[in-house]
N, C-alpha and C positions, 0 to 999 in steps of 0.2 A: 308420682305415676303420671302419666300421660293420660287425659281422659280420651274416651275411645272416638273411633268417628263416628258421625250421626248417620243414624239411617233411616229405611221410611220402610214403613210397614202397611200394606192394604190387609184388610179385614173383609170377607167376601161370604156369600150364600145368600139363599133364599131369604125371603122375611119368614121369620120364626127360629130362623138358626141361632142368636144369640148375638149378632155381629157390633150392636150397641154396647152392650155389656162386656165384649170381650176388648171392644175397642178401649173404652174407657179402664180397664184391667190394664192392658197395654202401655196406655200412658202412665198410670199409677207404678208400673213396673220400671219403666225409665227412671221417674221420680226417687222409688224406692232405690235404685242403684246410683243414685247422687249425679245422673246424667239429665241435663234439659230434655224435656219432651212435653210436647202437646197432641192433642187428640183433633181431629176435624172430620166432618162428615161431607160425603158428594152423593147430590148435589148440595151445596151449601158450602159453609163454611168460609167464605168471603164475603164481601159485601154483596158484591153483584151474584154471586151464588145464592146469598140467602135470599134475594129478590126474585131469580129464576126458581128457585125450589118449588113455589107454589103452582104454578106453571107446568112445570115438569112434571111432575108426579099428580096435581089435581083437576087440573084443566082436561076435561074428557073428552072436549071439541079439537084439541090440537091434531092435527093428522103426523103421521108417524115419521114424516122426513123432519117436520119442524120441531118436533119432541126430541129426536134425535141430536138436530143442531144447539137445541138449548142445552142439554145435558153437556154436550159438547164444549158449549160455550163457558157455561159453570166452570166445567174441571179445567179448561185451559186459564181461567181467571185465578181459579184456587191454584194451581201450579205455579204460575206468574207471580202471585202477590203475596203468598204464604208460605208454600212448601218449599218451594226453591231458595227463598231468603231465609227459609228457617235452618235449611239444610247446612247452607254456606257458611252460617253463625256457629253451628256445631250441636243444633237442635234435632232431636230426633222426631218425627212425624208419625202417628197412625192415624190411618184414614179409613173411616168407616163406609166401604165400598170404592172401587177405584176403575180401572178399565174392564176386568172380568166382567162386571156388570153389564156393560155396553156392550162387549162382544155376546153375551149370552143375551139378552132384550133385544139391541137392535142389530146384532148380527145373525147368529143362529136360529131365534124363534121366529126372526122376520126374513129369512130367507134371503138373507146379503151375501154378497160375495166378501168371504173371509179375509181374501186379501186384501180387497179394499176397505173393510173396516179398519185393519191393522194400519194401512198408510193413513187412513185418517185420523185414529187415535194417537199414534203416533206424531203426527203433525200438530195435532191440537194441543199436546203436553210437552211439546219441544222433545220427544223420545224421553221423559222422565219417565222410568220404571221403577217399581216396587222394590226394594233390596229381598223382600220377601212376600209373598201372597199368602196369607192363612185363611184357607176355605173351610168353613163350617158346615157338616153335613148332618144330615138326620133323615128320616123317613118323610114321605109326605102327610102321612097321618098326624105325626108328630108337630109338624111346620105347622100344620092347619089349627091342632087343638092349643098349639102358643100362640098364634095370631088371634084366634078366637078370645083365649085368656088376656091378651094385651089389652084388643077391644074392650073387653068389659070393664077392666082396669080403669082405662082411660077414658072412656065412655064414649066411644068411637062407635060409627056403624060402617062404613066402607069407606076407609080415611084416605086412600088413594088409588088410580087407575090400574095399579097391579095387583091391588087385592082381590082376592075369592073368596068363595066359600066352597069349592069344590077341590076335593080332595086329590084329583086326577090334576089338575094345575098344577098343585105342590109337587108332586112324583115327577111331573114332568120337569119342571126347576131344577129340583134337585139332581136329576139325572144329566140334564143339560148343563148344569153348572158343572159338574165333576167332568163330564167329557170336556166341556171349554177347556177347564184348567188344564186337564192331563194335556191337551192338545196343543195349547197356545203359549203355555209357559212352563221353560224348561225346569225340571226337575230340582235342580239345585237351588232354583229361587219360589218352589211351591211347597207348601205345609198342609196337609190334610188333616181335618182334626175331627172323627165321629163325634159328635154329640149325641146319639141315639142312647137313652136311659141312662144318661149323665146328668149329675146336677149341675147349678152353675158353679161350686166351688170344683169339682170334677174337672169340668171342662178346664176352669183358669188353671188348675195345678198342669194339667196336661199341656196347655199352652206358654206356661211358664217353663217348665222341664225342656220343652220344646227350644224356648228363646235360649236358654240357659246353655244349651248343646249348640246351638246354630251362633251364638253371641257370646262365648266366652270372653271377651274382653270387658262385656258390658256387666256382667256378671262378678267378674274378679273385681273389676273397678268399684263397683260398687260394695264388695265386703271389704277390700281395703279402705276404703274411706267409713265406711260402720266403725273398722278395728279403731280408728283413728279417735272416733269419737268414745 
Protein backbone atom coordinates (compact mmCIF):
# COMPACT_ATOMS: atom_id res chain seq x y z
CA UNK A 1 0.00 0.00 0.00
CA UNK A 2 1.39 3.40 -1.03
CA UNK A 3 2.12 5.80 1.85
CA UNK A 4 -0.27 8.77 1.82
CA UNK A 5 0.87 12.22 0.74
CA UNK A 6 2.27 14.43 3.50
CA UNK A 7 0.03 17.15 4.90
CA UNK A 8 0.57 20.43 6.77
CA UNK A 9 -1.81 21.20 9.64
CA UNK A 10 -1.90 24.40 11.68
CA UNK A 11 -3.52 24.48 15.10
CA UNK A 12 -4.84 27.92 16.02
CA UNK A 13 -6.76 29.84 18.65
CA UNK A 14 -6.28 32.20 21.59
CA UNK A 15 -4.07 31.34 24.56
CA UNK A 16 -5.88 28.84 26.77
CA UNK A 17 -7.63 27.02 23.93
CA UNK A 18 -5.30 24.00 24.08
CA UNK A 19 -3.17 24.51 20.95
CA UNK A 20 0.03 22.97 22.28
CA UNK A 21 -1.74 19.88 23.59
CA UNK A 22 -3.63 19.33 20.33
CA UNK A 23 -0.49 19.98 18.25
CA UNK A 24 1.32 17.19 20.11
CA UNK A 25 -1.73 14.95 19.74
CA UNK A 26 -1.83 15.50 15.96
CA UNK A 27 1.87 14.62 15.71
CA UNK A 28 1.17 11.44 17.68
CA UNK A 29 -1.80 10.71 15.39
CA UNK A 30 0.56 10.76 12.41
CA UNK A 31 2.95 8.37 14.15
CA UNK A 32 0.10 6.11 15.30
CA UNK A 33 -0.90 5.78 11.66
CA UNK A 34 2.65 4.81 10.65
CA UNK A 35 3.36 7.98 8.67
CA UNK A 36 6.32 10.26 9.45
CA UNK A 37 5.24 13.35 11.34
CA UNK A 38 6.66 16.19 13.40
CA UNK A 39 5.31 19.14 15.38
CA UNK A 40 6.70 22.68 15.42
CA UNK A 41 5.79 25.98 17.03
CA UNK A 42 5.47 29.42 15.49
CA UNK A 43 7.29 31.60 16.37
CA UNK A 44 10.17 29.19 16.86
CA UNK A 45 10.63 25.74 15.43
CA UNK A 46 13.91 26.56 13.67
CA UNK A 47 17.31 27.77 14.90
CA UNK A 48 16.60 31.38 13.92
CA UNK A 49 12.99 31.18 15.07
CA UNK A 50 14.00 30.02 18.54
CA UNK A 51 16.39 32.97 18.80
CA UNK A 52 13.67 35.41 17.73
CA UNK A 53 10.88 33.93 19.89
CA UNK A 54 11.90 35.58 23.20
CA UNK A 55 11.94 38.97 21.48
CA UNK A 56 8.67 38.57 19.60
CA UNK A 57 6.60 37.56 22.61
CA UNK A 58 8.69 38.87 25.52
CA UNK A 59 10.14 42.29 24.64
CA UNK A 60 7.53 44.85 25.70
CA UNK A 61 9.55 47.73 24.20
CA UNK A 62 9.31 46.54 20.59
CA UNK A 63 7.22 48.65 18.25
CA UNK A 64 4.28 46.95 16.52
CA UNK A 65 5.89 47.02 13.06
CA UNK A 66 9.17 45.61 14.36
CA UNK A 67 7.34 42.88 16.26
CA UNK A 68 5.34 41.93 13.16
CA UNK A 69 8.53 41.83 11.06
CA UNK A 70 10.22 39.49 13.57
CA UNK A 71 7.20 37.18 13.63
CA UNK A 72 7.27 36.99 9.85
CA UNK A 73 11.05 36.45 9.71
CA UNK A 74 10.73 33.57 12.17
CA UNK A 75 7.94 32.01 10.09
CA UNK A 76 9.86 32.43 6.83
CA UNK A 77 12.83 30.58 8.32
CA UNK A 78 10.58 27.85 9.71
CA UNK A 79 8.94 27.38 6.31
CA UNK A 80 12.19 27.36 4.33
CA UNK A 81 14.36 25.32 6.66
CA UNK A 82 11.93 22.90 8.26
CA UNK A 83 8.37 22.63 6.94
CA UNK A 84 8.86 22.65 3.15
CA UNK A 85 11.81 20.19 3.20
CA UNK A 86 9.87 17.89 5.53
CA UNK A 87 6.77 17.93 3.33
CA UNK A 88 8.87 17.22 0.24
CA UNK A 89 10.40 14.15 1.83
CA UNK A 90 6.99 12.82 2.88
CA UNK A 91 6.87 13.95 6.51
CA UNK A 92 3.65 15.55 7.70
CA UNK A 93 3.83 18.64 9.91
CA UNK A 94 1.62 19.98 12.72
CA UNK A 95 2.31 23.61 13.64
CA UNK A 96 1.29 25.39 16.84
CA UNK A 97 0.10 28.64 15.12
CA UNK A 98 0.59 29.89 11.56
CA UNK A 99 -0.67 32.82 9.51
CA UNK A 100 -4.13 33.03 11.13
CA UNK A 101 -2.51 34.34 14.31
CA UNK A 102 -0.75 37.06 12.32
CA UNK A 103 -3.99 38.04 10.63
CA UNK A 104 -5.62 38.31 14.08
CA UNK A 105 -2.94 40.13 16.08
CA UNK A 106 -1.05 42.14 13.45
CA UNK A 107 -4.02 42.52 11.09
CA UNK A 108 -7.54 42.76 12.50
CA UNK A 109 -6.62 43.86 16.04
CA UNK A 110 -4.05 46.36 14.73
CA UNK A 111 -6.50 47.82 12.19
CA UNK A 112 -4.15 47.06 9.30
CA UNK A 113 -5.29 46.42 5.75
CA UNK A 114 -6.05 42.71 5.45
CA UNK A 115 -5.28 42.88 1.75
CA UNK A 116 -1.78 44.07 2.63
CA UNK A 117 -1.43 41.49 5.41
CA UNK A 118 -2.40 38.67 3.04
CA UNK A 119 0.21 39.78 0.51
CA UNK A 120 2.91 40.05 3.18
CA UNK A 121 2.20 36.69 4.82
CA UNK A 122 2.06 34.95 1.44
CA UNK A 123 5.36 36.52 0.41
CA UNK A 124 7.14 35.60 3.66
CA UNK A 125 6.08 31.93 3.41
CA UNK A 126 6.38 31.70 -0.39
CA UNK A 127 2.66 30.91 -0.49
CA UNK A 128 2.87 27.96 1.92
CA UNK A 129 -0.64 27.34 3.26
CA UNK A 130 -1.85 24.65 5.68
CA UNK A 131 -3.71 21.74 4.17
CA UNK A 132 -6.09 22.28 7.07
CA UNK A 133 -6.31 24.89 9.84
CA UNK A 134 -7.78 23.60 13.11
CA UNK A 135 -9.27 26.44 15.15
CA UNK A 136 -9.95 25.67 18.82
CA UNK A 137 -12.60 27.86 20.42
CA UNK A 138 -13.88 28.56 23.95
CA UNK A 139 -15.54 31.33 25.93
CA UNK A 140 -13.35 34.20 27.13
CA UNK A 141 -13.90 33.30 30.78
CA UNK A 142 -12.80 29.72 30.10
CA UNK A 143 -9.69 30.87 28.24
CA UNK A 144 -8.69 33.18 31.11
CA UNK A 145 -9.27 30.42 33.67
CA UNK A 146 -7.05 28.03 31.71
CA UNK A 147 -4.32 30.67 31.30
CA UNK A 148 -4.33 31.37 35.06
CA UNK A 149 -4.13 27.65 35.79
CA UNK A 150 -1.19 27.30 33.40
CA UNK A 151 0.58 30.26 35.01
CA UNK A 152 0.16 28.71 38.44
CA UNK A 153 1.38 25.30 37.29
CA UNK A 154 4.41 26.79 35.53
CA UNK A 155 5.19 29.43 38.15
CA UNK A 156 4.65 32.28 35.68
CA UNK A 157 3.39 35.81 36.31
CA UNK A 158 2.80 37.60 32.98
CA UNK A 159 4.67 35.33 30.56
CA UNK A 160 4.42 37.38 27.36
CA UNK A 161 3.22 40.63 25.83
CA UNK A 162 -0.09 39.12 24.72
CA UNK A 163 -1.10 37.82 28.14
CA UNK A 164 -3.78 39.58 30.19
CA UNK A 165 -5.96 39.26 33.28
CA UNK A 166 -8.89 40.94 31.55
CA UNK A 167 -11.68 38.57 30.55
CA UNK A 168 -12.74 41.07 27.89
CA UNK A 169 -9.35 40.59 26.21
CA UNK A 170 -10.04 36.87 25.78
CA UNK A 171 -13.63 37.43 24.69
CA UNK A 172 -12.36 39.74 21.95
CA UNK A 173 -9.69 37.25 20.88
CA UNK A 174 -12.20 34.40 20.68
CA UNK A 175 -14.53 36.50 18.55
CA UNK A 176 -11.82 37.86 16.24
CA UNK A 177 -10.14 34.47 15.74
CA UNK A 178 -13.40 32.91 14.56
CA UNK A 179 -14.27 35.90 12.38
CA UNK A 180 -10.79 35.96 10.80
CA UNK A 181 -10.83 32.21 10.20
CA UNK A 182 -14.23 32.26 8.52
CA UNK A 183 -13.27 35.34 6.50
CA UNK A 184 -9.76 34.44 5.40
CA UNK A 185 -9.72 30.63 5.12
CA UNK A 186 -11.77 28.57 2.62
CA UNK A 187 -14.34 26.35 4.33
CA UNK A 188 -12.72 23.26 2.81
CA UNK A 189 -9.46 24.10 4.61
CA UNK A 190 -10.95 25.02 8.00
CA UNK A 191 -11.98 22.88 10.97
CA UNK A 192 -13.49 24.65 13.99
CA UNK A 193 -13.49 22.62 17.20
CA UNK A 194 -15.46 24.09 20.14
CA UNK A 195 -13.68 23.07 23.36
CA UNK A 196 -16.07 24.70 25.82
CA UNK A 197 -17.01 22.19 28.52
CA UNK A 198 -14.82 19.49 27.00
CA UNK A 199 -12.03 17.56 28.67
CA UNK A 200 -8.65 17.24 26.97
CA UNK A 201 -9.51 13.68 25.96
CA UNK A 202 -12.87 14.75 24.52
CA UNK A 203 -11.17 17.48 22.50
CA UNK A 204 -8.61 15.00 21.20
CA UNK A 205 -11.37 12.56 20.24
CA UNK A 206 -13.19 15.30 18.32
CA UNK A 207 -10.01 16.24 16.48
CA UNK A 208 -9.19 12.60 15.71
CA UNK A 209 -12.66 11.93 14.32
CA UNK A 210 -12.42 14.99 12.08
CA UNK A 211 -8.94 14.05 10.85
CA UNK A 212 -10.05 10.53 10.01
CA UNK A 213 -12.93 11.99 7.99
CA UNK A 214 -10.82 14.65 6.23
CA UNK A 215 -7.79 12.42 5.60
CA UNK A 216 -9.07 8.86 5.22
CA UNK A 217 -5.94 7.77 3.32
CA UNK A 218 -3.83 8.32 6.44
CA UNK A 219 -6.28 6.50 8.72
CA UNK A 220 -6.60 3.60 6.27
CA UNK A 221 -2.85 3.36 5.81
CA UNK A 222 -2.38 3.22 9.57
CA UNK A 223 -5.06 0.56 9.99
CA UNK A 224 -3.52 -1.58 7.25
CA UNK A 225 -0.03 -1.19 8.68
CA UNK A 226 -1.20 -2.19 12.16
CA UNK A 227 -2.94 -5.29 10.77
CA UNK A 228 0.35 -6.42 9.27
CA UNK A 229 1.84 -6.49 12.74
